[in-house]
N, C-alpha and C positions, 0 to 999 in steps of 0.2 A: 405779864406781857407774853402773848403767844408768838411763836416763831413760825410764820408761814413760809413756804418755799418761794424762791424767786421764779419769775416767769421763765419757762424753758425756751421761749421764742426770742424775747427781747431782753431778758435779764432784769426786768423791773422788780423793785423791792416792794411795790405797793399792791401786791396781790391781796385778794380777800376771798373768803369762803362764801359760796352761794348754794345752799342745799348740799348736794353730793359733789359739787365741782369747785375748783378754784378758778377765779377770774382775774385777768389782768386788765386794769382800767386804761392802760396806755396803748396796748395793741389789740385789745378785745379778744385775746386768746383764752379759751376755756379748756380745762383738762380735769379728769376725775381725781378725787382725793385719794382713792385706793391706789392709783398709780404712783402717787407721791409717797405713800406709806410703804409700798412694796420695796424691798431691798433690791437694788439693781445688781444683778449678777453679771459680771463681765468676764469674759474668758481671758485668762492670763497666759501669755505665750512666753516661754523661756527659751534661752539659747542653750547650747551644749554645756556651758559652764554653770548655768542656773540664773543668769541675769535676766531680768524682765525686759522684754522688747516692747517698743511702742512704734506707732506710725512715724515715719521720717527718720528713724535711726539709721546709722551706718553699721554694717556688719562685715565680717571677714569669713570667707569659706575656710573650713578646717580640714576638708578632705577633697580629693579629686572627684568631681562629679561628671559622669557621662551625660550628655544631653540626648534624651530619647529621640530616636528618629533622625539622628545626625551623627557625624563623626567628630563633632566638637566636644571638647572637655573643658569644664570650668576648673581651673587649677587651684591648688591650695594657696591661700593668701590673697585671693582675689577680693578686692573691696567692693562692696555693693552699697551704694548710697541711696537714701530716700526710700526705704522699704515701706510696704503697705501690708498690714496684717489682715488676713481673710480667714473665713471658716473653711474647713476641709482638711484633707490629708496633707497637702502642701500649703502650709499656713502663712507663707510669705510670698507676696507678689512683688516683682522688681524688674528693673532693666539692667542688664549686664552689658558693658561696653564690648562690642565685637560679637556679641551673641544675640542680644535683643531681649524682649520681654519673656519672662519665665517664672515658674513657681518653684520655691525652695522649701525644704522642710527645716524647721527651726533646730533640729538636732544636728544639723551639719554646718551651723554657723555660730560665731561668737560675736558679741557686741564689741565694736571697735572704739 
């Protein structure tokens, strides 16, 4: 029995191979077989302690951080809820109460 991947759009288990593509009979989505064979490399973002971070996590700031272009400071121990991981130098997008939306580096936070 062959194990074909589930449909990436609807999650159907009834996919079948058609030439160089996989096809989902429920939603008619087609995708190349080489994409399913390729190993998906995802970027792993770790906090200052080494814990893996994910979207929606709550983190705590471990160092006073000056807000660029402002006289505000994000104090040690500030909890930041519902983070979003992004690519770039500042790999966490978040909203901090009293300050607003900003980007943080994962090396200055720890998972709460």
